[in-house]
C-alpha positions in Angstrom: -43.1 46.0 17.9 -43.6 42.8 15.9 -42.4 40.8 12.9 -43.3 37.7 11.0 -40.9 34.7 11.2 -42.9 33.0 8.4 -46.1 34.3 6.9 -48.8 34.2 9.6 -46.3 33.4 12.4 -45.9 36.7 14.3 -43.4 37.4 17.1 -44.3 40.3 19.3 -41.8 42.3 21.4 -43.7 44.0 24.2 -42.5 46.7 26.7 -43.3 45.2 30.1 -43.3 47.1 33.4 -43.3 45.6 36.9 -43.7 47.0 40.4 -44.1 45.1 43.7 -47.3 45.5 45.7 -45.3 46.4 48.9 -42.4 48.5 47.6 -39.8 45.8 48.2 -38.5 46.0 44.6 -37.8 48.9 42.3 -40.1 49.9 39.5 -38.6 48.2 36.4 -39.3 47.1 32.9 -37.9 45.6 29.8 -38.7 44.5 26.3 -39.4 40.8 25.9 -41.0 38.4 23.4 -42.4 36.5 26.3 -46.0 37.1 27.3 -46.0 37.7 31.1 -48.9 36.1 33.0 -47.3 35.1 36.3 -44.2 35.3 38.5 -42.6 32.5 36.6 -43.0 34.1 33.2 -41.8 37.4 34.6 -38.6 35.6 35.6 -38.3 34.2 32.1 -38.8 37.7 30.7 -36.2 39.3 33.0 -33.6 36.7 32.1 -34.5 37.0 28.4 -34.2 40.8 28.5 -30.5 40.6 29.6 -29.7 39.1 26.2 -30.6 42.2 24.2 -30.3 45.1 26.6 -30.1 45.7 30.3 -33.4 46.0 32.1 -34.2 49.4 33.6 -34.8 49.8 37.3 -35.7 52.9 39.1 -36.0 53.2 42.9 -39.1 54.5 44.5 -37.4 57.5 45.9 -35.0 58.6 43.1 -36.4 59.5 39.7 -33.4 61.5 38.4 -32.8 62.5 34.9 -29.9 60.1 34.5 -32.1 57.2 35.4 -34.7 58.2 32.9 -32.0 58.5 30.2 -30.9 55.0 31.2 -34.5 53.8 30.7 -34.6 55.3 27.2 -31.3 53.8 26.2 -32.4 50.3 27.4 -35.6 50.6 25.4 -33.6 51.7 22.3 -31.2 48.8 22.5 -34.0 46.3 22.8 -35.8 47.7 19.8 -32.7 47.7 17.7 -31.9 44.0 18.5 -35.4 42.8 17.7 -34.9 42.6 13.9 -31.7 40.7 14.4 -33.4 38.1 16.6 -36.2 37.7 14.2 -33.6 36.9 11.5 -32.3 34.2 13.8 -35.8 32.8 14.1 -36.1 32.8 10.3 -32.9 30.8 10.0 -34.5 28.3 12.4 -37.6 28.2 10.2 -35.5 27.6 7.1 -33.6 24.6 8.7 -35.4 21.3 8.4 -35.8 19.0 11.5 -37.5 15.7 11.4 -39.0 13.9 14.4 -35.9 11.7 15.0 -33.6 14.8 14.9 -36.0 16.5 17.3 -35.6 13.6 19.8 -31.8 13.7 19.5 -31.8 17.5 20.0 -34.0 17.2 23.1 -31.7 14.5 24.5 -28.8 17.0 24.2 -30.8 19.9 25.6 -31.8 18.1 28.7 -28.5 16.2 29.1 -30.3 13.0 29.8 -28.4 10.8 32.2 -27.3 7.2 31.5 -29.9 4.4 32.2 -29.0 1.3 34.1 -30.2 -1.8 32.3 -31.4 -5.2 33.7 -28.0 -6.7 33.2 -26.4 -3.9 35.2 -24.8 -2.1 32.3 -25.4 1.5 31.5 -26.8 2.8 28.2 -26.9 6.4 27.1 -30.1 8.0 28.2 -32.6 9.6 25.9 -35.5 12.1 26.3 -37.9 9.2 26.0 -36.7 7.8 29.3 -38.5 10.7 31.0 -42.0 9.6 30.2 -44.0 12.6 31.5 -41.7 15.2 29.9 -41.4 13.3 26.7 -45.1 12.9 26.3 -45.6 16.7 26.6 -42.7 17.4 24.2 -44.0 14.9 21.6 -47.5 16.4 21.8 -46.1 19.9 21.4 -44.2 18.8 18.3 -47.3 17.5 16.5 -50.0 19.8 17.9 -48.4 22.8 19.6 -49.1 26.4 19.0 -48.0 27.5 15.5 -47.6 24.0 14.1 -50.4 24.5 11.6 -48.7 27.6 10.2 -47.0 26.7 6.9 -43.2 26.9 7.4 -43.2 26.0 11.1 -43.8 22.2 11.1 -40.7 20.0 10.7 -38.2 22.8 11.2 -35.8 23.8 14.0 -38.2 26.7 14.6 -41.0 24.2 15.3 -38.8 22.2 17.6 -37.7 25.4 19.6 -41.4 26.4 19.8 -42.4 23.0 21.1 -39.7 23.0 23.8 -40.4 26.6 25.0 -44.2 25.9 25.0 -43.7 23.0 27.4 -41.2 24.7 29.6 -43.1 27.9 30.0 -46.6 26.4 30.3 -48.5 27.3 33.4 -49.7 23.7 33.5 -46.1 22.6 34.2 -45.4 25.0 37.1 -46.4 22.5 39.8 -44.6 19.6 38.1 -41.6 19.3 40.4 -40.6 15.8 39.4 -39.8 16.5 35.8 -36.5 16.0 34.1 -35.5 19.6 34.4 -35.5 19.6 38.2 -34.2 16.1 38.5 -31.1 17.0 36.5 -30.7 20.4 38.1 -31.7 22.2 34.9 -34.4 24.7 35.5 -36.7 25.8 32.7 -34.9 29.1 32.2 -31.6 27.4 31.7 -33.1 24.8 29.3 -34.7 27.5 27.2 -31.5 29.5 27.1 -29.4 26.5 26.1 -32.1 25.4 23.6 -32.0 28.7 21.8 -28.2 28.6 21.5 -28.3 24.9 20.4 -31.1 25.6 17.8 -29.0 28.4 16.3 -26.0 26.1 16.1 -28.0 23.6 14.1 -28.7 26.4 11.6 -25.0 27.1 10.9 
């Protein structure tokens, strides 16, 4: 299923199935807005699915009627919540966010640590103190996916898209020295916190 957040900006919710090559995991599946292309994005999707309906899992040896019913219920719950989530995204798209507000929001999302100055005193840290991460986030703000769609730029929706684009990018998978891992905040946690924080900005 799919829906437009703003005209031309479509969010898709797909039914994704998974099965290990060696039988070490159950057959499973869930609805998710996340496009799965690797083990990392599968992990994002599994965590995301827990927000709107339990994933379904069926063992290789037991395909009972009760398990199939459970599958159908999980699918139905996920479909029913999709419109509600799109309405939340629309609220983000209706809420303005300028570049300075974006930086302040990112600083809160990443819980940037204090920075020691030359005179030995500490000052509050900002997202800009993490040069590599900040450069990626700044580029996503001005030139990320969807920025050219009217209604995305300079909104909370645009900011949320920029953050998730950076945190779920395959290019970042090998970047172990980024602010997320340094602060003990892994991408899945950051995206989850960013979603809640973005919605709070809309209220």
